[in-house]
Backbone bond lengths (Angstrom), bond angles and torsions (degrees), N, CA, C in turn:
res aa  C-N    CA-C-N  psi(-1)  N-CA   C-N-CA  omega(-1)  CA-C   N-CA-C  phi
1 X - - - 1.432 - - 1.579 107.09 -
2 X 1.371 112.36 163.37 1.407 120.62 170.23 1.502 110.64 -86.42
3 X 1.297 116.65 143.28 1.469 121.20 174.77 1.537 109.68 -152.85
4 X 1.322 119.78 160.33 1.430 127.17 168.63 1.443 109.45 -94.21
5 X 1.313 116.74 118.89 1.525 123.64 -178.23 1.532 109.38 -109.49
6 X 1.262 110.85 136.82 1.487 122.14 170.03 1.533 109.06 -86.70
7 X 1.301 115.50 106.34 1.431 122.31 -177.27 1.512 117.15 -75.13
8 X 1.322 112.70 -31.40 1.485 122.03 -177.14 1.574 104.24 -166.62
9 X 1.426 113.14 152.41 1.394 117.20 175.81 1.540 111.51 -64.26
10 X 1.305 117.09 139.42 1.432 123.20 -178.42 1.512 117.30 160.55
11 X 1.299 118.44 -157.72 1.490 120.43 177.37 1.425 116.34 -70.88
12 X 1.338 116.59 -178.20 1.508 118.96 -177.03 1.540 111.33 -61.27
13 X 1.294 120.83 -17.79 1.462 122.55 178.01 1.513 112.06 -61.24
14 X 1.345 120.15 -21.53 1.435 118.81 -176.23 1.471 115.32 -82.85
15 X 1.406 113.53 -0.74 1.495 116.38 171.90 1.528 110.97 -80.52
16 X 1.339 117.39 123.74 1.431 120.69 -177.65 1.557 109.27 -128.45
17 X 1.328 115.95 145.64 1.524 121.86 168.02 1.420 106.61 -73.91
18 X 1.437 114.32 139.25 1.416 122.53 179.78 1.544 108.78 -148.00
19 X 1.287 117.33 160.77 1.424 123.59 169.97 1.559 110.51 -102.30
20 X 1.222 116.18 118.71 1.490 120.81 -176.84 1.517 112.60 -127.42
21 X 1.242 117.28 168.17 1.456 122.02 -176.75 1.609 109.59 -67.23
22 X 1.250 119.46 135.74 1.496 119.88 174.24 1.512 107.41 -68.89
23 X 1.393 119.17 135.86 1.434 123.72 176.12 1.531 110.73 -65.71
24 X 1.302 117.73 153.04 1.487 127.17 178.56 1.521 107.39 -110.76
25 X 1.303 119.72 130.93 1.428 121.37 174.50 1.591 113.30 -72.50
26 X 1.328 113.06 127.79 1.457 121.70 175.23 1.534 109.37 -83.50
27 X 1.278 121.89 173.07 1.443 122.83 170.41 1.470 114.14 -49.48
28 X 1.316 117.31 127.54 1.526 121.11 -178.81 1.525 111.89 87.79
29 X 1.314 117.92 -4.68 1.494 121.46 -176.22 1.607 107.86 -97.59
30 X 1.314 110.42 162.76 1.534 117.49 162.15 1.465 108.96 -126.42
31 X 1.354 117.29 146.80 1.439 120.23 170.68 1.534 104.59 -96.78
32 X 1.329 116.96 127.97 1.375 124.48 -176.92 1.548 112.79 -113.96
33 X 1.258 117.64 127.21 1.456 121.55 174.14 1.536 105.87 -81.02
34 X 1.311 115.18 119.11 1.487 118.57 -172.31 1.506 111.25 -86.23
35 X 1.311 113.31 128.93 1.441 118.50 174.45 1.492 113.25 -99.08
36 X 1.311 117.89 -28.50 1.415 123.07 179.76 1.589 110.64 -156.88
37 X 1.243 114.03 146.08 1.530 122.44 -177.31 1.493 111.19 -130.27
38 X 1.349 117.33 125.63 1.487 120.70 179.57 1.479 111.88 -75.00
39 X 1.337 116.77 149.17 1.450 123.97 178.79 1.559 107.20 -113.36
40 X 1.342 115.77 124.40 1.426 122.31 -178.05 1.487 114.32 -124.14
41 X 1.376 116.46 160.05 1.490 114.78 -179.21 1.606 112.18 -58.67
42 X 1.283 119.09 -28.68 1.463 118.34 -179.60 1.540 109.80 -65.16
43 X 1.371 117.23 -22.28 1.448 120.13 178.44 1.532 112.15 -63.81
44 X 1.406 111.12 -55.41 1.482 114.77 -175.82 1.471 110.92 -71.89
45 X 1.316 118.99 -28.81 1.483 119.14 177.96 1.593 109.95 -70.43
46 X 1.334 118.39 -35.41 1.473 120.74 177.38 1.506 107.10 -68.27
47 X 1.413 119.54 -41.82 1.409 124.75 -176.00 1.567 108.36 -60.74
48 X 1.370 113.80 -41.19 1.445 117.75 -177.62 1.557 115.19 -76.86
49 X 1.339 116.27 -11.73 1.482 121.70 176.56 1.489 109.95 92.54
50 X 1.313 120.79 17.06 1.466 120.23 -178.42 1.594 106.20 -68.79
51 X 1.261 119.73 156.29 1.503 122.56 -176.83 1.477 112.89 -79.83
52 X 1.355 120.03 66.50 1.446 123.07 176.72 1.540 107.47 -90.47
53 X 1.336 121.62 165.82 1.465 123.15 170.78 1.466 112.99 -54.10
54 X 1.347 115.76 -39.89 1.448 122.89 178.79 1.621 111.41 -60.32
55 X 1.297 109.82 -47.95 1.501 113.94 -177.74 1.560 109.78 -61.70
56 X 1.323 115.21 -39.75 1.471 114.88 175.01 1.555 117.69 -60.70
57 X 1.382 110.26 -28.95 1.491 112.33 179.24 1.533 112.84 -84.28
58 X 1.322 116.18 -19.89 1.473 120.50 179.47 1.493 113.03 -72.09
59 X 1.352 118.80 -50.20 1.386 119.61 -165.06 1.492 112.88 79.95
60 X 1.323 118.81 -160.30 1.463 121.24 -176.35 1.481 110.76 -77.90
61 X 1.379 115.22 156.25 1.509 116.95 175.58 1.504 107.79 -70.95
62 X 1.365 116.20 168.81 1.493 125.31 10.78 1.523 107.60 -87.94
63 X 1.435 115.11 154.77 1.388 122.84 175.81 1.529 110.55 -158.23
64 X 1.305 116.08 170.29 1.458 120.26 -176.82 1.512 106.34 -113.21
65 X 1.353 116.99 126.09 1.491 122.13 -179.36 1.492 112.99 -77.25
66 X 1.346 114.96 174.12 1.432 120.82 166.42 1.389 114.34 102.38
67 X 1.377 120.18 142.61 1.470 128.64 -179.21 1.533 113.27 -135.37
68 X 1.351 119.37 -29.24 1.409 123.35 -175.94 1.555 107.10 -86.37
69 X 1.328 117.91 126.52 1.426 119.56 179.14 1.538 108.62 -139.00
70 X 1.284 117.69 152.23 1.454 127.22 164.01 1.549 108.77 -138.34
71 X 1.300 115.81 129.68 1.499 118.52 -179.99 1.546 110.97 -171.72
72 X 1.301 113.56 -155.72 1.400 122.37 -174.20 1.549 111.59 -119.42
73 X 1.287 115.83 136.79 1.534 116.98 177.43 1.472 109.79 -68.44
74 X 1.325 114.14 121.60 1.501 120.75 179.89 1.543 112.17 -95.05
75 X 1.373 113.35 -31.46 1.488 119.21 -178.84 1.471 110.16 -154.30
76 X 1.313 121.90 139.42 1.421 128.13 172.44 1.457 111.58 -105.92
77 X 1.398 118.06 124.37 1.424 120.57 175.26 1.457 115.45 -67.30
78 X 1.315 118.99 171.37 1.464 120.48 172.54 1.526 113.33 -53.46
79 X 1.289 114.82 142.18 1.469 119.27 177.83 1.466 119.29 81.63
80 X 1.349 115.49 0.54 1.434 118.79 179.60 1.562 109.81 -94.82
81 X 1.376 116.78 120.72 1.441 124.44 -175.02 1.467 114.36 -118.51
82 X 1.410 120.02 -16.55 1.422 119.26 -175.49 1.509 111.25 -89.49
83 X 1.289 118.76 -23.07 1.467 121.45 -179.79 1.587 111.03 -126.99
84 X 1.325 111.60 154.02 1.462 119.37 -176.56 1.517 112.93 -139.06
85 X 1.306 120.20 156.65 1.464 120.51 176.01 1.489 111.52 -48.29
86 X 1.302 116.43 136.93 1.513 121.85 -177.41 1.484 114.36 96.25
87 X 1.309 120.03 -21.44 1.503 119.79 179.10 1.522 108.58 -68.44
88 X 1.359 114.48 141.73 1.411 126.22 176.51 1.556 107.80 -90.02
89 X 1.288 115.97 120.77 1.512 119.47 -172.59 1.528 108.98 -135.15
90 X 1.342 113.35 159.98 1.526 118.83 169.04 1.491 107.21 -139.24
91 X 1.270 115.05 158.08 1.498 119.09 -174.81 1.471 114.78 -169.72
92 X 1.367 115.35 170.80 1.394 127.79 172.77 1.480 109.07 -117.19
93 X 1.400 117.77 100.55 1.412 123.06 -164.67 1.493 113.25 -94.70
94 X 1.357 115.00 123.05 1.421 126.74 172.50 1.529 118.40 63.86
95 X 1.322 119.50 0.79 1.469 121.14 -172.07 1.484 110.40 -56.02
96 X 1.355 120.61 138.33 1.517 125.78 4.81 1.582 112.85 -92.87
97 X 1.284 118.35 11.11 1.461 120.67 173.17 1.539 109.29 -74.34
98 X 1.324 115.84 162.30 1.468 119.98 -177.67 1.514 110.93 -53.92
99 X 1.366 114.48 123.54 1.507 121.06 -179.76 1.482 115.58 -97.44
100 X 1.346 115.61 -29.69 1.504 120.84 176.69 1.535 112.14 67.39
101 X 1.337 120.04 36.18 1.435 119.18 -174.84 1.533 112.88 -83.06
102 X 1.351 120.44 -13.31 1.455 121.21 173.37 1.462 110.92 -75.25
103 X 1.207 126.25 57.58 1.421 129.35 -171.52 1.526 113.13 -158.20
104 X 1.324 116.21 166.62 1.493 115.54 -179.32 1.525 114.21 -76.21
105 X 1.414 115.75 -18.60 1.445 113.96 179.03 1.539 105.67 -144.91
106 X 1.375 115.47 148.97 1.434 122.65 172.10 1.510 108.01 -134.01
107 X 1.340 115.20 149.08 1.398 123.01 171.51 1.495 111.80 -122.73
108 X 1.323 117.44 133.86 1.422 124.52 -170.50 1.546 109.12 -160.87
109 X 1.327 115.15 157.80 1.571 116.59 174.13 1.492 111.03 -51.57
110 X 1.360 113.68 140.44 1.449 120.22 -176.14 1.562 107.86 -60.93
111 X 1.288 116.81 -34.60 1.479 119.56 -177.31 1.510 115.72 -74.58
112 X 1.338 118.28 -2.67 1.439 121.29 169.32 1.521 111.38 -84.68
113 X 1.346 118.85 -2.99 1.402 121.60 -179.71 1.570 111.69 -117.31
114 X 1.304 115.79 166.52 1.515 119.85 177.26 1.558 101.43 -145.78
115 X 1.337 114.06 162.01 1.436 118.79 178.52 1.508 107.40 -67.54
116 X 1.362 115.15 135.26 1.430 123.64 -179.89 1.535 111.83 -53.26
117 X 1.302 121.86 137.92 1.415 122.71 172.54 1.626 109.60 -55.33
118 X 1.337 114.95 131.48 1.415 115.84 179.43 1.469 113.73 -67.10
119 X 1.317 115.87 -25.36 1.455 121.74 -177.70 1.599 111.55 -77.04
120 X 1.316 118.15 -11.81 1.409 122.67 -177.45 1.566 110.87 -109.82
121 X 1.362 112.87 147.56 1.433 116.16 166.70 1.571 107.99 -87.63
122 X 1.271 117.85 -178.38 1.465 119.14 -170.45 1.543 110.22 -71.29
123 X 1.317 117.26 -25.60 1.465 120.00 178.92 1.505 108.78 -67.92
124 X 1.270 118.83 -48.35 1.503 122.93 -175.25 1.637 108.72 -73.24
125 X 1.328 114.96 -30.38 1.424 118.61 177.17 1.512 110.68 -68.37
126 X 1.305 116.59 -40.20 1.484 120.87 178.35 1.491 113.40 -64.30
127 X 1.325 117.75 -27.37 1.444 122.60 -176.59 1.559 111.07 -79.67
128 X 1.346 117.07 -4.63 1.478 117.54 -165.34 1.534 108.99 -97.69
129 X 1.420 127.01 -49.80 1.323 122.64 -161.38 1.465 121.09 -47.62
130 X 1.356 119.69 -65.71 1.478 122.71 -174.88 1.540 111.66 -57.73
131 X 1.375 111.94 -50.80 1.464 114.64 -175.94 1.537 111.01 -72.01
132 X 1.299 121.21 -41.70 1.390 122.69 173.41 1.530 119.92 -56.78
133 X 1.365 112.68 -44.51 1.397 116.60 177.03 1.519 116.25 -71.37
134 X 1.348 111.84 -31.98 1.499 118.64 173.29 1.539 108.10 -59.93
135 X 1.294 117.63 -50.99 1.496 120.42 178.01 1.521 111.74 -62.15
136 X 1.297 118.24 -44.42 1.450 119.41 -176.84 1.558 110.99 -67.37
137 X 1.365 119.59 -42.41 1.415 119.74 176.59 1.533 113.10 -66.48
138 X 1.289 119.62 -37.78 1.512 123.87 174.63 1.490 111.36 -58.17
139 X 1.336 116.28 -44.46 1.482 118.41 -169.96 1.511 113.75 -87.72
140 X 1.371 113.57 -24.03 1.465 117.87 -177.25 1.530 112.87 -104.04
141 X 1.375 113.75 -64.11 1.404 119.12 -172.87 1.599 109.43 -67.94
142 X 1.400 118.70 -42.63 1.392 119.41 -179.82 1.568 113.55 -82.43
143 X 1.330 117.07 -46.65 1.462 120.14 -169.31 1.562 111.19 -96.33
144 X 1.373 116.11 -24.99 1.492 118.31 -174.92 1.467 110.31 46.66
145 X 1.410 116.05 52.65 1.419 122.97 -177.44 1.554 106.69 -62.50
146 X 1.433 110.73 137.20 1.460 119.77 176.12 1.443 113.16 -117.92
147 X 1.401 118.08 157.50 1.502 121.04 179.30 1.528 109.79 -52.30
148 X 1.296 115.26 140.93 1.404 123.59 -179.74 1.484 118.34 86.17
149 X 1.326 118.94 -13.00 1.451 119.92 178.84 1.505 110.13 -74.12
150 X 1.361 113.20 151.51 1.435 120.88 176.05 1.515 113.01 -95.11
151 X 1.341 116.68 114.89 1.412 120.02 -172.72 1.604 109.77 -115.54
152 X 1.321 121.45 126.52 1.348 125.84 177.44 1.534 107.93 -104.05
153 X 1.397 117.86 124.50 1.425 124.39 177.57 1.535 110.49 -112.53
154 X 1.336 116.66 115.28 1.398 118.49 177.41 1.546 109.50 -81.61
155 X 1.387 112.72 147.49 1.492 117.74 -178.29 1.576 109.28 60.78
156 X 1.284 114.14 50.59 1.509 119.99 -176.15 1.527 111.71 -68.10
157 X 1.341 119.01 -16.56 1.480 117.30 -177.16 1.528 109.55 -97.10
158 X 1.310 120.60 2.97 1.424 120.45 -179.25 1.558 112.12 -85.35
159 X 1.363 111.93 -169.15 1.519 116.80 -169.79 1.544 108.38 -66.85
160 X 1.328 117.31 -51.57 1.457 124.10 177.57 1.570 108.11 -70.85
161 X 1.335 116.91 -48.56 1.447 120.01 -172.20 1.578 115.42 -55.41
162 X 1.333 117.31 -44.26 1.435 117.30 -176.72 1.418 113.89 -72.55
163 X 1.341 119.88 -19.98 1.433 124.98 170.81 1.548 110.54 -77.74
164 X 1.306 113.93 -41.68 1.481 116.70 177.71 1.483 115.65 -64.45
165 X 1.367 117.76 -32.51 1.409 119.54 174.13 1.495 111.14 -61.60
166 X 1.346 116.10 -42.05 1.504 116.47 -177.32 1.528 111.16 -75.66
167 X 1.247 118.68 -36.51 1.500 120.00 176.94 1.556 111.37 -65.58
168 X 1.339 113.43 -46.23 1.556 114.32 175.27 1.563 110.86 -56.75
169 X 1.263 115.00 -41.06 1.517 117.24 178.86 1.551 112.12 -60.08
170 X 1.436 109.58 -43.57 1.467 114.87 177.29 1.483 115.19 -56.66
171 X 1.393 113.85 -35.24 1.426 123.43 -178.01 1.541 112.95 -76.89
172 X 1.366 116.37 -3.65 1.429 118.33 179.85 1.487 115.38 92.41
173 X 1.276 122.55 6.91 1.429 124.06 -178.77 1.555 115.31 -77.43
174 X 1.310 118.28 157.20 1.377 121.84 167.54 1.572 106.05 -87.50
175 X 1.270 117.23 112.21 1.392 123.65 -166.27 1.580 114.98 -96.72
176 X 1.366 117.50 127.04 1.457 120.07 178.44 1.523 104.76 -124.55
177 X 1.358 113.22 133.51 1.455 116.88 -177.61 1.598 107.61 -125.95
178 X 1.333 115.00 144.52 1.436 116.23 166.90 1.572 110.04 -103.13
179 X 1.348 113.14 138.92 1.440 122.11 -173.94 1.455 114.85 -167.17
180 X 1.229 122.70 159.02 1.439 122.78 172.58 1.529 111.80 -66.03
181 X 1.302 115.53 153.02 1.500 119.74 -171.60 1.591 114.84 -58.83
182 X 1.319 120.34 -34.08 1.431 116.50 179.88 1.560 112.65 -68.40
183 X 1.279 122.70 -10.13 1.400 124.84 178.72 1.549 112.11 -98.31
184 X 1.319 116.90 -0.96 1.501 116.55 -172.25 1.543 115.24 -65.86
185 X 1.364 113.97 -46.09 1.471 115.53 179.54 1.459 112.53 -62.09
186 X 1.338 115.65 -43.28 1.495 115.88 177.16 1.530 117.84 -61.82
187 X 1.410 114.11 -32.00 1.432 115.72 179.99 1.503 107.89 -76.29
188 X 1.360 118.40 -32.88 1.522 116.05 176.45 1.553 110.39 -64.57
189 X 1.351 116.87 -37.08 1.496 119.45 176.05 1.569 110.19 -60.09
190 X 1.344 114.22 -33.56 1.398 115.64 -178.49 1.541 114.94 -78.17
191 X 1.419 116.19 -14.01 1.381 120.83 176.18 1.548 116.03 129.72
192 X 1.262 119.02 -4.05 1.430 119.88 179.27 1.489 110.97 -66.56
193 X 1.314 115.83 132.69 1.485 122.00 -179.83 1.548 112.20 -86.85
194 X 1.319 117.09 -25.26 1.414 123.47 174.03 1.573 109.44 -143.71
195 X 1.272 115.15 145.14 1.485 120.96 178.61 1.519 108.50 -135.72
196 X 1.368 117.44 129.74 1.369 126.80 -175.33 1.528 113.73 -114.13
197 X 1.312 117.44 121.10 1.520 116.51 176.53 1.556 109.81 -79.71
198 X 1.288 114.19 103.81 1.444 119.51 -174.75 1.490 111.08 -65.84
199 X 1.256 121.26 -19.09 1.513 124.78 179.12 1.500 110.84 -83.24
200 X 1.344 118.46 -13.16 1.550 116.70 -177.16 1.514 106.65 -112.26
201 X 1.304 126.46 -26.04 1.428 124.96 179.99 1.565 107.21 -137.61
202 X 1.348 111.91 164.05 1.444 118.59 172.75 1.553 105.65 -84.19
203 X 1.378 112.43 122.54 1.523 113.65 -171.57 1.508 110.14 -61.80
204 X 1.288 120.99 -28.79 1.452 124.38 -176.49 1.544 109.42 -67.50
205 X 1.352 115.49 -21.53 1.462 120.35 -178.99 1.501 110.44 -93.63
206 X 1.286 117.84 -10.37 1.502 120.18 -174.86 1.526 110.45 -113.36
207 X 1.259 121.87 -0.71 1.496 121.74 -173.43 1.529 107.42 -124.55
208 X 1.302 117.17 135.08 1.369 123.07 170.05 1.585 112.39 -74.58
209 X 1.310 121.55 156.09 1.497 120.19 -170.40 1.481 109.81 -54.35
210 X 1.335 112.17 147.70 1.502 121.62 -178.48 1.491 109.48 -124.62
211 X 1.380 113.26 166.28 1.521 121.09 -174.82 1.516 109.91 -92.04
212 X 1.385 115.07 -32.09 1.411 122.78 -175.40 1.504 113.85 -138.63
213 X 1.288 119.02 137.84 1.437 124.91 169.76 1.482 108.66 -118.13
214 X 1.378 113.10 129.47 1.479 118.63 176.44 1.543 102.56 -111.34
215 X 1.347 115.32 105.28 1.456 123.42 -172.94 1.506 111.61 -90.98
216 X 1.354 117.85 104.73 1.442 119.81 178.05 1.525 109.33 -109.04
217 X 1.363 117.37 17.08 1.435 119.91 -179.01 1.580 111.62 -113.74
218 X 1.338 113.68 -56.49 1.463 119.04 -176.87 1.495 114.56 88.07
219 X 1.345 116.98 175.55 1.436 119.12 -175.60 1.459 113.82 -78.60
220 X 1.309 117.67 -1.98 1.437 120.98 178.93 1.495 113.06 -66.92
221 X 1.309 115.63 -24.45 1.575 120.50 170.86 1.538 109.40 -111.83
222 X 1.329 113.71 107.25 1.461 120.77 169.70 1.491 117.31 49.97
223 X 1.415 114.66 35.75 1.460 119.38 174.71 1.520 109.76 59.02
224 X 1.250 120.75 43.26 1.426 122.80 -173.93 1.564 107.75 -65.62
225 X 1.301 118.60 -45.19 1.477 119.26 -175.99 1.570 110.31 -63.12
226 X 1.371 116.63 -46.80 1.445 120.94 -174.86 1.569 107.01 -65.53
227 X 1.349 117.68 -45.55 1.378 118.92 179.38 1.565 116.80 -63.70
228 X 1.324 111.94 -22.91 1.458 114.80 -177.75 1.610 109.38 -69.83
229 X 1.261 118.90 -21.24 1.453 120.17 177.60 1.544 107.12 -59.82
230 X 1.269 118.65 -28.81 1.494 121.20 -171.84 1.572 112.12 -76.46
231 X 1.355 114.63 -7.82 1.510 115.68 -177.52 1.541 107.55 -114.10
232 X 1.352 120.78 1.70 1.404 123.58 -178.00 1.527 110.93 -91.87
233 X 1.407 113.28 134.04 1.481 119.36 173.30 1.550 110.02 -64.06
234 X 1.324 114.91 160.61 1.457 120.62 167.36 1.453 108.60 -52.71
235 X 1.343 119.83 135.85 1.448 125.70 -174.31 1.522 117.51 66.34
236 X 1.355 114.06 7.81 1.449 122.13 172.44 1.516 112.43 -62.14
237 X 1.314 113.26 170.81 1.496 116.61 -176.29 1.470 112.07 -132.26
238 X 1.328 117.32 130.48 1.448 127.00 -178.45 1.522 103.27 -105.56
239 X 1.414 113.97 117.77 1.467 118.92 -177.67 1.552 107.01 -102.08
240 X 1.312 117.60 115.64 1.439 124.23 -172.00 1.555 109.72 -90.07
241 X 1.341 113.46 108.52 1.491 121.74 178.45 1.503 106.68 -111.46
242 X 1.216 118.29 -48.54 1.517 124.12 -175.22 1.530 108.32 -61.01
243 X 1.353 116.07 147.83 1.443 122.70 -179.25 1.541 117.66 -70.36
244 X 1.351 116.47 -33.17 1.461 117.47 -171.22 1.479 106.82 -105.23
245 X 1.343 115.34 97.30 1.496 124.03 174.89 1.515 108.65 -126.71
246 X 1.265 117.34 132.21 1.474 122.46 179.50 1.494 114.23 -54.80
247 X 1.382 120.44 134.33 1.406 122.41 -174.69 1.560 111.53 -62.89
248 X 1.277 118.46 -21.68 1.455 118.44 -179.11 1.510 111.91 -98.72
249 X 1.383 119.53 14.27 1.455 120.10 -178.29 1.571 108.40 -66.06
250 X 1.255 120.13 -40.35 1.494 118.99 179.79 1.439 112.37 -62.17
251 X 1.286 119.37 -40.11 1.530 123.21 179.65 1.534 106.86 -63.12
252 X 1.355 115.59 -48.79 1.496 116.82 -179.10 1.555 112.82 -61.26
253 X 1.303 112.08 -38.89 1.544 114.56 175.83 1.462 111.35 -65.04
254 X 1.305 116.31 -39.22 1.444 116.84 -176.10 1.506 113.55 -65.55
255 X 1.399 114.17 -32.15 1.416 116.58 173.81 1.523 115.48 -64.02
256 X 1.261 117.41 -20.64 1.415 125.77 177.97 1.566 113.80 -102.02
257 X 1.295 116.52 4.99 1.437 124.52 -179.85 1.580 110.11 63.99
258 X 1.304 113.78 41.98 1.427 123.71 178.34 1.567 107.83 -113.24
259 X 1.313 116.96 135.55 1.456 119.16 179.43 1.562 109.90 -94.33
260 X 1.305 116.16 147.83 1.456 125.61 176.54 1.458 112.09 -125.65
261 X 1.338 119.79 129.37 1.471 118.26 179.49 1.532 110.96 -86.12
262 X 1.269 117.78 162.51 1.405 122.83 169.98 1.603 107.91 -63.98
263 X 1.288 117.24 159.15 1.506 121.64 -179.43 1.538 107.81 -58.26
264 X 1.313 114.29 131.67 1.458 121.11 176.58 1.514 109.57 -77.70
265 X 1.379 116.22 123.49 1.432 122.69 172.65 1.510 106.49 -120.36
266 X 1.331 115.70 110.17 1.476 121.82 -178.11 1.491 110.25 -65.58
267 X 1.361 119.47 151.57 1.364 122.05 179.06 1.619 109.41 -141.23
268 X 1.298 119.70 158.96 1.458 119.35 179.28 1.506 112.43 -53.47
269 X 1.266 117.53 130.13 1.492 122.55 -172.32 1.563 107.71 -146.40
270 X 1.310 112.08 94.21 1.460 116.68 175.77 1.458 116.52 -57.97
271 X 1.451 119.69 -49.32 1.400 117.75 178.08 1.547 113.32 -62.73
272 X 1.356 116.24 -33.73 1.441 118.19 173.98 1.470 115.59 -62.81
273 X 1.313 118.51 -39.53 1.436 125.27 172.56 1.540 109.85 -59.09
274 X 1.301 119.76 -45.08 1.459 123.85 179.31 1.532 108.38 -62.05
275 X 1.322 117.64 -40.92 1.446 119.58 179.17 1.499 111.68 -63.33
276 X 1.388 120.42 -41.96 1.434 126.43 177.08 1.462 106.77 -62.80
277 X 1.326 121.23 -45.37 1.481 123.36 -176.04 1.536 110.70 -61.09
278 X 1.347 113.20 -40.69 1.511 117.89 176.43 1.493 113.12 -60.06
279 X 1.333 116.24 -42.22 1.478 123.25 -178.95 1.519 106.72 -62.74
280 X 1.386 112.94 -45.98 1.551 117.89 -178.27 1.543 110.10 -60.37
281 X 1.349 115.56 -44.70 1.507 117.30 -175.55 1.469 112.54 -75.97
282 X 1.352 117.07 -14.23 1.463 117.65 176.94 1.567 111.32 -93.03
283 X 1.330 114.78 -2.48 1.482 118.24 179.97 1.448 115.81 88.00
284 X 1.414 116.07 6.65 1.436 117.00 -178.81 1.483 116.15 -91.54
285 X 1.411 120.21 -5.10 1.324 125.29 -171.78 1.546 110.82 -145.73
286 X 1.355 113.40 117.04 1.449 118.71 173.97 1.522 107.49 -119.34
287 X 1.422 115.87 157.64 1.445 120.10 177.71 1.476 106.55 -123.64
288 X 1.352 115.74 132.67 1.497 121.59 178.40 1.446 110.63 -93.00
289 X 1.386 112.49 129.01 1.436 123.26 174.49 1.470 110.85 -113.68
290 X 1.324 116.75 114.18 1.446 119.49 -175.54 1.541 111.90 -75.27
291 X 1.344 114.90 -40.85 1.500 120.87 -174.37 1.471 110.15 -156.71
292 X 1.331 114.30 146.71 1.526 120.64 171.21 1.524 107.76 -112.95
293 X 1.317 113.69 155.34 1.452 120.88 177.39 1.599 106.87 -137.63
294 X 1.302 116.92 143.58 1.537 117.29 169.25 1.521 105.82 -62.16
295 X 1.337 111.31 160.64 1.495 119.48 179.04 1.522 111.93 -56.18
296 X 1.305 113.81 -35.24 1.531 119.63 -179.35 1.480 113.45 -64.99
297 X 1.378 117.79 -18.19 1.483 118.96 -178.76 1.527 110.49 -109.96
298 X 1.334 117.93 35.15 1.483 122.54 177.54 1.481 111.02 -56.80
299 X 1.340 118.49 -35.45 1.497 120.86 179.71 1.448 111.09 -67.07
300 X 1.335 119.62 -36.31 1.521 120.30 176.87 1.552 109.79 -67.80
301 X 1.338 118.69 -35.09 1.463 119.87 175.90 1.522 111.88 -63.21
302 X 1.341 113.21 -40.92 1.517 118.03 -179.85 1.586 107.21 -65.07
303 X 1.300 119.33 -43.36 1.450 122.80 -179.61 1.501 110.12 -54.24
304 X 1.344 115.79 -52.01 1.460 122.64 -179.45 1.494 111.27 -60.77
305 X 1.310 116.76 -45.03 1.460 121.46 -176.94 1.486 111.95 -61.26
306 X 1.350 116.12 -42.16 1.470 120.28 -176.63 1.514 112.36 -68.48
307 X 1.286 118.15 -10.21 1.478 119.52 176.55 1.490 112.29 -74.38
308 X 1.397 115.76 -16.04 1.463 124.03 172.16 1.550 110.39 64.26
309 X 1.256 117.85 29.52 1.462 122.07 171.38 1.451 117.91 -119.48
310 X 1.353 118.31 20.21 1.414 122.37 -172.22 1.548 110.49 -85.06
311 X 1.360 116.76 133.81 1.488 115.12 172.87 1.503 108.45 -95.42
312 X 1.335 111.33 120.79 1.440 117.87 -178.57 1.563 109.39 81.25
313 X 1.326 117.71 -131.19 1.473 124.28 -166.28 1.477 114.41 -126.03
314 X 1.326 116.93 157.75 1.467 126.70 171.23 1.615 104.72 -111.26
315 X 1.357 111.34 149.03 1.465 116.70 -174.00 1.501 107.16 -146.38
316 X 1.355 111.30 138.69 1.573 120.74 175.30 1.545 106.69 -93.90
317 X 1.310 117.60 135.29 1.452 121.82 174.28 1.432 108.66 -104.43
318 X 1.343 118.59 140.04 1.377 125.84 -171.91 1.518 113.20 -136.78
319 X 1.338 118.70 130.92 1.352 122.83 178.92 1.579 107.55 -120.24
320 X 1.290 118.41 115.34 1.502 118.04 -175.84 1.550 108.25 -79.29
321 X 1.264 115.09 151.19 1.474 125.30 -179.11 1.530 108.05 -69.73
């Protein structure tokens, strides 16, 4: 099969097309013919050799990037009863271990997949798993958001952020998002009750106290994590998703009687994917795809993503021979 292989850590130019062996499904696995693969920040960070959890799991190149897939079951391994050849599925495969999604076929446990949302084509389904599950886990497992709570979502216009806005609204929260001004009308359409342009005002000066902060930015940009403590209520919750959070943040929060979660690390979650698919099919969840690229142009997708100005997601399209 054709796949995009990382030959060495470095810039986008290290991504090369190659012919590799097609994976074989083991007992409990399905082999999926990939129609589309999502592109996420962890992809280019792993490619560059940054110390991410995924990079630690990969080891040295060569390897195949990617975890978000949407496609069709080609073969079901022994013991698989929930899926069958011909089923349209989407999933987050093996994360944070190597997933191999930048390829024509992937093999992974059947329970890491769910049936593709009927409302989505393969491109939009492939854009959902990692970002959607991250948002879902942050808002439900970590924060247990309840109706009427005030939830602040940093980077509301990003891949995880725009899904978190919609899921928080579904959970009954009063949703506040930070984003650049051109994205404000769109975020209100998605369900944000308030939107703050973080480039024009200090968000802590523009927002009344909140119960939960979902931090998708970190202190790497203008001390966003540390400043977020100023908008949290007593006994409020700071949900740590961004990778760059100061080591003393929890201590500072504790002094103010604010709770801080451990860093969120998403994992394959078939039931979570089913929940996202149900929201999509009920019209409560959409995923924004800014641009698609053929598999051969994975490097171009990485270059665009690294500019950090993408609205929603980037997706690779794949046609198996």
